[in-house]
N, C-alpha and C positions, 0 to 999 in steps of 0.2 A: 086496252092501250095495247102498245108494238112493245114489244123488244126492239132496245138501243140495236142489235146486231143487224135487225135486219131492216129498222130503222133506215141507218145511217147507210148499211152498206147499196142500200135503193135509194136514195136522197137524189131526188132530180135536179138538175142542175137548174142554179137560181132560187130553189127551195130555199129555206131558212131553216136550221134544228131548233131557234126558239121557241120555246112553250109556253112563254113568260113572265115566265120564276127568276127576274133578271136579278139576282144577286153575285155578285163575287165573294167565292172563300176565300180567308182570308188567308189561309196558308197555303192554299196551290194555287191562287192567282186564278180560278177556274168559275166560271158561273157555276152554280146554283142546278142551276135549272137545265141546260145544254152541257156545259162540260168544254164550252169555249173559254178560250184568254179573251178579253178586254181589245190585245189586235187583231185576233182573230175573228171577233165580232165584228170590227169598225170598217175589215177588207172585204168583210161577205159581199159584198155589192159590186165589188170589182175581181174576184176570184172570176179563175177559170171553170170548167166544169172538173177538169182536172186537178184542180188547186182543192175546188169543193166537198171534192171526195177523199183528197188526203186526208184532207183537217177531218171531217166523222169519219175516217179510219181513226182516227186517236181519243173519239169520245167514248165508247165503249169503259175501254182500260182506262179513263179519267171518271167516268160515273161509277165505277168499280169502286177504284181508289177511294170517291169519297162516299162507298157504300150503296151503292145505289146498281142496280140491276137492267133498273129503267128508265126515262126520263120523266122524271115525275109531275102531275098535271098533262102529260100530253092528248092529246082527242084521237 
């Protein structure tokens, strides 16, 4: 597994941070797998490279809030 900080900082344009654990946390509204909001998930295919990097930059902090230091299930 990769560290979330490494994975998110290096996310190439067009690649998704989705790891197939698609369940939203009721308390935060964040995906339990990748940390994105439903709005970020649905907008992902239309985001610019800068927009995708901005979303990815927020994910490590969100995952940490949910008690994760990496995205579980990531290959």
